[in-house]
Structures are given as structure tokens and as C-alpha cells.
N, C-alpha and C positions, 0 to 999 in steps of 0.2 A: 497427460498434464492435469494436475489437480485443480478443479474449479475453485476460483476465488470468489466467495460470496460475502457481500455486506448486507446485513439485515438492519434496516432503519426502524427503530422502535422496540423497546424492551418490555412490552406488555404481553398479554396472553398469546396473541397471534405471533408476535415477533419472537418470543422465547420458543414457542413450538416450532416455528420455521427454522430458527437457528439450530436447535437441538436436532431436528430431523435432517437438515442439510449436513451437519457435522457427522451424524450417524451414517449418512450415505456416502461419506468420503470426501466432502468438500472442506476447504480451509475457510472457516467462518469468522467474521468479525461482526459483533453485535454492537451497534451504536445506539446509546440511550441518553437522552438529555438530562435525566434525573440521576442523582448519585446512586439510587437504589432501583433495581428492576421491579416491575410489577406494581407500580404505585396505585393504579386503578383497581387491580385485583384485591388490594388490601381492603377496599370499601365495598366490594361486591357482596351481595347477600347479607348486607348489614355487618360486614366484617367477617362473615362466616364462609363466603365463597361457594355459591351455588354452581358447582362445576359443570353440570350437564343435567339432562332429564332422562330418566330411564324409560325409553320408549323406542319404537321402531323408527327407521329412517323416514318413512312416510309421515308418521305422526310428528316427527320433528319438523319436516318441511311444511306441514299443515300449520305449524305455529310460527312460520316465518312469512308474514304477509308481503314483505317487500322483496321481490325477485327470488322467491324460494326455489323455483325451478332451476335457476342458475346453479344452485348449490347441490344438485342431485348427485353429480359425480364425486365431488369432494366429500359429501356427507356419507355416501355409500362406501367410499374407501376408508373412512374413519368415522364410523357411526357412534352413537352414544355408548354402546357397549364397549367399543374400542377405547373410548376415552376413559371409561371406568377401569378397564384392564391396564391402560397405560399408567394411570396415577397409582393404582395399587402396586404396579411393578416398580414405581419409584419409592415405595414404602409409605404411601398415604392411605390408611384405612378409610373406607367410605361407608356412608349410611344413607338410607332412603327416608325421605320425609313426605309430608302432604303434597299431593300433586305430582308425585314421582320425582321430586327434586332430589338431587344427589349432592351431599355435603361431606366434607371430611369429618370423621368421627370426633375429632378434637374441637370442631366448631371454630377453627382458627384459620383464616385465609393465609396467615403467615407461614403455616406448615406447608401449604401448597407452593408458595413462592420459594421457600427454603429448599424444597425438594427439587424444583426446577433449577434453581441456582446451582445446587450440588451437581445435578446432571449436566448442566452446561459446562461447569468447570471440568467435570470428568471427561466430557467429550472434546475438550481442548478448544472451546469457543473463546476467542479473544474478546474481552469486554472493553469498550471505549466509552467514556463519558463525554458527551458533546451533542450539539444540535446540528442536524443536517441543514446545509444552506443551499444545496443544489446538486444536480446530477452532472457529471462530466460525460458528455455524449460525443460520439464520433462514428462516422460511417453507419449511422442508423442504429447504433447500439450503445450500451452503457459501458463506460471505461473506468469510472471511479465515482465515489460519492464525496462531494465537498462538504466539509463541516468546520465548525469553529475549533475543532480539535486537530485539524489538519485534513489533508486529502487522503482518502482511503481507496487505493486502487482495487479494482475488481472486474470480473467479466460477467457477474450476475449481481443484481441488487433487488432486494425484497423490501417493499415499502409497507410497513405495518405500524403506522404512527397513530392509529385511532382516528376519532372524529373531532368533534368540538365539545362534547359533553365533559363535565368536570375538568375544566382547563387547568385547575390547580395540580392535577396529576400529570400534566404535560400534553394533554390532548388539545392542541391549539390550532389545528388545521395545517400543520407543516406538510403533511402528505399530499394535500390538495395542490399546493404550490409545486411540489415535485412532479405530480401527475400532469399538471398543466404544462410544465416545462417540456415534458415528453409528448405533448400534443393531445393529451387525454381530455375528454369532456368530464366536468365535475357537476353532477346534479346538485343544485343548491341545497345545502344541508339545513335541516330543521330538527327540532327535538322530537324524539319518540320515547315512550315511557316517561312522560313529562306531565306535571300538573297542568290544569287547564284554567284559563281565565274565564269567568262567567259572571253575568249580571245578577245582582240581587243577593249575593252570598255574604257580603260583609257583616250584616247583623248576626250571622250564624258562626262567625269566626271562632275556631277552637272546638266546635262541636264535632264529635266523632260518632259515627253510626257503625255498629259492628255487624249488623245483619240487615242490610238494605239491598234492594235490587236497583242497579243502574242500567238504564238503556240510553244509548245515544242514537238519535235519528237525524237524518238529513232533511233538507227542505221539502222533499217529497214524502216524508214520513217513513222512509225505509229505516228499519232497525239495523244499524251498522255494528252494534255491540250490545250485548245483554248478559250480565252476570250478577250473581248475588255475593255479597261479602262486605268488606270494610270500606268506609268512605269518610273523608275528612273535609270539613268546610274551612276555608281560609279567608283572609282579608281580600284576596284577589279572585277567589273562586273555589275550585275543587281540587283535592289531592287525595292521597291514600291509594291502596292497591287497586281498587276498581278503576279509579280515574287513570292511573298510569297505564293499565292494560287497555282501557278504552282509547287512549291517545294514539296507540299504535294503529288504529283503524282509520284515523282522520288524516287526510293528506291535503285537501284542497280548501284551506281556510279562505283563500282569496276568491274561490269560485262558488262555494257552497255555504249554507248556513246550518250549523249544527245546534242541537238542543239536547241538554241532559234531562232525562226524565227519571225521577227517583220514586220508587215504591217503598214507602216507609213501613208497610205491613205486608211483606211478600208471602207470609205464611197464611194469610187470610184472603179469600176471594172477596170481591165487592159485596156479594150477598151475605157472606158470613160476617163481614165487618159491619154492615148495616144492621144485621141481626144483633150483634153485640151492643151497638149503640141503642137499639130499641130496648134491650134488657136493662141498660143503664138508666133509661128514662125513669124507671120506677125506683131504682136504687139511689140515684143522685138527682132526683127531680128538681130540687130547689137550689142546686149549685149554679153559680155563674159559669158560663161556657169556658172562660179562661182557666177557671179552677178545675172544671171537669176535664178539660183537654190534657191536663197533666197526667191523667190516668192512661192516656193514649200516646203521649209524645214527651220528649225531653223539653225542659223549660224553654230553652232558646228557640225551639221551633213553634211554640204555641202562638205567639203573636202573628207570625208569618202565615201559618196554616189557617188561622181564623180569618185573616185579611183576605187570603186567596179564596176562601170559601164564602166570603161575603157575610160573615156571622159576627155581630157585635160581641165584644169580649164579656160584657156584663149581662148578656141575654141569659135568662134562666133556661136550664136544660129542658124543663117541661114545656117551654114555649118554642122549642126548635121545631120548625115545620118539616114536612116530608121533603120538600125541596132543599131545605137547609141540611137535613141529614145526608141526602144524596150528594150535595155539594161538598160536605165535609169528607164523605167517603172518597169521592173523586179526587179531592186534594191529597188525602193520605195515600192513595194508590198512584198518584201521578203528580208529583211536585216538580214543576219544570223550571229550568234555568237556561236562558240562551247562552251559548258558548261564544266568546268573542275571539278566542285564539289560544295557542299554547303559550306557556311561559317560555322565557328565552332558552335557547338551545343549551346554554351553559348550565341550566338547572336540570337538564334531561339525564336520564340514566344512559341512554344510547343516542347516537345520531342517525337520523334517517336522511339518505342522500349520500353523495360521495362519488367516487370514480365509477363512471358508467360501466355496467357489466357487459354491455354490448361490445365493448372494446377490450374485453378480457376473456381469455380461453377458460371455460368452466372446468376443464380437466386439470389444468396446470396452474391456473391463476396468472398465466403469462400475459403480458401486454400484447395486443395484436398490432400495436403501432411501433414499438421500440424493442429491438432485440435485447434480451438479457434483463428485462425489467418485469418484476412480478409484484402482485399486491396481495395482502392478506388482512382479514379482520375488518374492523369497523370503518376503515378508510374506504371500503367498497360500498356501493349503494345496495346494501342488504341489511335487514334488521328483523329481529323477532320479538315475540312477547316475553313477558317475565316467566321465570321457571327454569332458567339454565340454558335457554335456547341461544342467547347471544354469545355466551362463552362457547357453546358447542360450535357455533359458526367460526369463532376465532380459532379453536383447536383444529377444525377440519380444513379451513382454508390455509392456515399456517403450515399444516403438515403437507398439503398438496403443493404449496409454493416451495417449501423446503426440499421436498423430493425432486420436483421438477428442476429447480435451480442446480442441485447437486448433480443431476444426471443430464444437464444441458438440454432439457426438453422445453419446447415452447419458443 
């Protein structure tokens, strides 16, 4: 008897699950609330779709701080190299960019979605537009998926509805309700790869630093994240690539206090920086400090840096004491801002939290509580750093769930 599979959610994980299940012989219906599939894929990688990262399985897992070990089986079965081969097989030429990020040669996410759509049609997947409203359960198993487009009978259901990030794409937490209906624990979702609210940043709004080093430390001074790159100040705090990556390391805003430490001169040691200022004493001896500081800093940063260093703006450079020099150096090497929390999850690139992986079989993505129920993608309590790792999670878990559902495993 042919397995009847309903996949809820037409994003990356859902499309992969549906395509895999159909390829393995199941009769598949893909239920998606949006008129078009892959809405969130359209905006990934700034519209270019960072499909995966060209690295080993272990390197990929090392870039998944949230329950990475859970993904070992799924990722081993469908590693980054497998994802590349899969999309090339669909007629999507790929290229490699900085940080081993893999993109379509065309730089168009639409080409990836179109290729998946053609493959789904070719595999005979039935597409239904509608929103899942519940699971029809009986005798401890799934019997159908209820939706506003009607009831869809099945003996296997794969929930791949995403998390809460970018709700305009359809990720509004529907999958959490389905999981709870089946008795699953949902770890409270928060934003990951999300801007951070921080005190004292408003005067610097709009300032972009292209080559700064950001460290985030906890209340005990432990460095939880440290990288060099691009940073953006906003009216609420910090954003930009460094901040988004740092946010993936922060989990316990309610129990810990985090502080952002910015090195404005990462290429110079404190000794070399002080030596430069000493040389400038002769060259700019009669300049006011606020004027001289423009040779070291962007204009917006000058008032704050001098205030933090305790140096009057109108002080002549030749009057700067040894203590003042060292205070200025210390400020340039460590400009600190207390972090008060993440921005709302709706502003996050991905959601941290979701269906507890303790209640899901890591080999098949099958529910340990309800027969015939599977999960894939962001609805699970797993998430990774930027660089293609979150889409790699979606592809790998979607494939695992699709294979298992079609073969009645789990």
C-alpha cells in the first residue's frame, strides 16, 4: 500500500521532505499557506540564497551551537557535498564565495525555488494552498491534517512550518501548535542571528564599522564570541554581520548579563597604538583633542570616545598626560556597551527554540510520542550560525523525514 504523506510547510525543509518522500514512492501532498512556495528562501542570503557551506560534516556541526549533536545522523546522510550535488542535479550551477559559502551562479534565489518547484511537479507532488489548523489523531497516530482548505487524509505527516522569524513569509508558529497537540514540548522560541539591544548606542545611529573586532562577554568576563568584521550602530543598539553571529551564542538573557566589547583598532596592539599617539604629539601638538581624534575615529565616535577616556574635547594634544594617552588607547581598544537583550524574534533571521529534540528520533525525525508524525527544519530546536548552515539543517532534516515517512520508519 502506497504511503500517504502530507507535508505541512512549503519552505526549504518542506520542499525537500516532499520531494524526497515522493521520490521514495509515497503519494505526497504539500500544504503551504502562501500562494507561492519558498517565500523565506527568496530573502535568504540577501536574495541570493546561501544554499550551504562547503565543509565537512563535523565542521558543519561545529557551526550549529544549538543541539548540533542531534543532527549528526541526518547531516552525515546528506552532507554539504550532497546538497551541492543535489542542486547541480536539478540544473542549478553553483559557486563558492568567502567563508566557503555556496550560492547559485546566477545570484538569484528564485532560480533555486524554480528548480525545486519543477522537481516537485515532476515527482507528482500535489500542491495545496491553505493553512494547517490541526492534526487528526486516532489510536496514537496521525490520520489526517485539518486545514482551511479541507481535511487531508494521510498516514504520515511532516511538520516543516518554520519558526517565528520573518512572519510575513508565513513563519508564524503554526507548527508549534501542531506539535503541542501531539503532546510535544516546545522550547520557548527566541531570535537567533538577530540584532541586539544595547545601552548607549543611540548617538552613534547609522555608523558602520567595516573592520572592527567584537567580543561578547558574560558577567564573569568569559568571551562567548569574538570575531573581526562589519558592525552597525542603530537607535536601539547593534546590528550588522558581527552582531548577528554573536547573538547565536547568547541564550540566557534572563539569567546572565552580556556586554559587547568593540576594538576599534584591531590591527594595532595597545603598545603600537600608544606609540602612534606619541608620534602625533609632535605633528599635531596644538590641535584640540576633538579635532585630533578625527585622525583616529569616525566623526560620530569622537565625542563618546573622549568622554569615555575622560579627556576634555578642547584639550590641546600637547597637554595630554601619560594617563590620558593610556585612557584613550584603552577606550579605542575596548569600547563597551551593556547588552539588554535581543530584538524581537520577528526580526531574527532564524528562530532558536522549538520542538524539543529529546522527543524526536535523530535518524528519522520521527516523533517519539505520536506514530506517523515527523518534524523538519526550523520548527525543531536547532539553529546554526550564518554561512549556509541553517539551510543545510533544513535540507538534511527534510530529506531524513521524507525518506523515513515514505518508508514507514519511525
